[in-house]
C-alpha positions as CSV (number, residue, x, y, z in Angstrom):
1,X,-8.9,-45.3,-30.0
2,X,-12.0,-46.5,-28.0
3,X,-14.7,-44.1,-27.1
4,X,-13.9,-43.9,-23.4
5,X,-10.8,-42.0,-24.4
6,X,-12.5,-39.6,-26.9
7,X,-15.5,-38.7,-24.8
8,X,-13.6,-37.1,-22.0
9,X,-11.3,-35.3,-24.6
10,X,-14.4,-33.9,-26.5
11,X,-15.8,-32.7,-23.1
12,X,-12.5,-30.9,-22.3
13,X,-12.5,-29.3,-25.9
14,X,-16.2,-28.2,-25.3
15,X,-15.4,-26.6,-22.0
16,X,-12.5,-24.7,-23.4
17,X,-14.7,-23.5,-26.3
18,X,-17.5,-22.4,-23.9
19,X,-14.8,-20.5,-21.8
20,X,-13.4,-18.7,-24.7
21,X,-16.9,-17.8,-26.0
22,X,-18.0,-16.6,-22.6
23,X,-14.8,-14.6,-22.3
24,X,-15.6,-12.7,-25.6
25,X,-18.9,-11.6,-24.1
26,X,-17.5,-10.7,-20.5
27,X,-14.2,-9.0,-21.1
28,X,-14.3,-5.5,-22.8
29,X,-12.4,-5.4,-26.2
30,X,-10.0,-2.7,-25.0
31,X,-8.9,-4.5,-21.8
32,X,-5.3,-4.6,-21.4
33,X,-4.6,-3.1,-24.9
34,X,-2.1,-0.2,-25.4
35,X,-0.5,1.6,-28.2
36,X,2.0,-1.5,-28.8
37,X,-0.5,-4.2,-28.3
38,X,-1.2,-6.1,-25.0
39,X,0.5,-4.0,-22.4
40,X,0.4,-6.5,-19.5
41,X,-2.0,-4.1,-17.6
42,X,-5.3,-4.8,-16.1
43,X,-7.3,-1.8,-17.2
44,X,-9.4,-0.7,-20.0
45,X,-8.0,2.0,-22.4
46,X,-11.4,3.7,-22.5
47,X,-11.3,3.9,-18.6
48,X,-8.1,6.1,-18.4
49,X,-10.0,9.4,-18.2
50,X,-11.9,8.1,-15.2
51,X,-8.6,7.3,-13.4
52,X,-7.2,10.6,-14.3
53,X,-10.2,12.3,-12.5
54,X,-9.9,10.1,-9.6
55,X,-8.8,12.0,-6.4
56,X,-5.6,10.6,-5.0
57,X,-6.1,9.5,-1.4
58,X,-2.4,9.3,-0.3
59,X,0.0,12.1,-0.9
60,X,3.7,12.2,-0.3
61,X,5.8,14.1,2.1
62,X,6.2,16.9,-0.4
63,X,2.5,17.5,0.0
64,X,3.0,18.2,3.8
65,X,6.3,20.2,3.4
66,X,4.8,23.6,2.6
67,X,2.5,23.9,5.6
68,X,4.5,21.9,8.2
69,X,8.1,22.9,7.2
70,X,9.4,22.5,10.8
71,X,8.1,19.0,11.3
72,X,9.1,18.0,7.9
73,X,12.7,19.1,8.3
74,X,13.0,17.3,11.7
75,X,11.6,14.2,10.0
76,X,14.0,14.4,7.1
77,X,16.9,14.7,9.6
78,X,16.0,11.7,11.5
79,X,15.9,7.9,10.8
80,X,12.3,8.1,10.1
81,X,12.9,9.9,6.8
82,X,12.0,6.8,4.8
83,X,8.5,6.8,6.4
84,X,5.7,8.7,4.8
85,X,3.8,11.2,7.0
86,X,0.5,9.4,6.3
87,X,1.8,6.2,7.7
88,X,1.0,7.8,11.1
89,X,-1.2,10.7,10.2
90,X,-3.8,8.9,8.0
91,X,-4.5,9.8,4.4
92,X,-4.4,13.5,3.6
93,X,-7.0,13.4,0.9
94,X,-9.2,16.3,2.4
95,X,-6.8,17.6,5.0
96,X,-6.3,21.3,3.9
97,X,-10.3,21.7,3.4
98,X,-11.0,19.7,6.7
99,X,-8.1,19.4,9.1
100,X,-10.2,17.4,11.4
101,X,-10.2,14.5,8.8
102,X,-6.7,13.8,9.5
103,X,-6.4,11.4,12.4
104,X,-3.1,11.0,14.2
105,X,-2.4,7.5,15.1
106,X,-0.5,7.6,18.5
107,X,-1.1,4.0,19.3
108,X,1.7,1.9,20.7
109,X,0.9,-0.9,18.1
110,X,1.9,1.5,15.2
111,X,5.4,1.9,16.7
112,X,5.7,-1.8,17.7
113,X,5.1,-2.9,14.0
114,X,8.7,-1.9,13.3
115,X,10.4,-1.5,16.7
116,X,9.5,-4.9,18.3
117,X,12.8,-6.7,18.4
118,X,13.3,-9.3,15.8
119,X,16.8,-11.0,15.9
120,X,16.4,-12.3,12.2
121,X,19.4,-11.1,10.3
122,X,18.0,-11.9,6.9
123,X,14.9,-9.8,7.4
124,X,16.9,-6.5,7.8
125,X,14.8,-5.7,10.9
126,X,17.8,-6.5,13.2
127,X,19.1,-3.1,11.9
128,X,16.1,-1.3,13.3
129,X,16.3,-0.4,17.1
130,X,14.0,-2.9,18.8
131,X,12.3,-3.2,22.1
132,X,10.6,-5.9,24.2
133,X,7.1,-4.4,24.1
134,X,6.2,-6.3,27.4
135,X,9.2,-4.8,29.4
136,X,9.6,-1.3,27.8
137,X,6.9,0.9,29.5
138,X,4.1,-1.4,28.6
139,X,1.4,0.8,29.8
140,X,2.4,4.0,28.0
141,X,2.1,5.3,24.4
142,X,5.5,5.7,22.8
143,X,5.0,9.3,22.0
144,X,4.8,10.2,25.8
145,X,8.6,9.8,25.9
146,X,9.7,9.8,22.3
147,X,9.2,12.3,19.5
148,X,8.4,10.4,16.3
149,X,9.4,13.4,14.2
150,X,13.0,13.4,15.9
151,X,13.5,9.7,17.1
152,X,17.3,10.2,17.5
153,X,17.0,12.7,20.2
């Protein structure tokens, strides 16, 4: 072959070699490695203790259940039972120690995310009761008329 074919090929080989060499210096040796070899995970094995000590920002409904049993039971009996409390009430990371940290989002936009009418059958949104936001009490927050914990009432 002529040199005009070999030169770009050698440049490509050189670039691959440089990238592999750089990777060996940049990526930690325990990255993505588990007990059975590569575990398809983007973490370092030596970093697991740091993540175990990390304080979880979002809790589940079970976290709210003990102190807010009445609201929890009302919610679980409604169509909103699939929605986590923190979708509307913000992360509960420091709620018991500092109740003011929990911000309740009563904005109309929060409800409209799911309840704006979308007639697309394939999206499963057609099964959710929807409204036309510009016609259905456009000046009011939804919670003035509707109780989000008992939306069926």
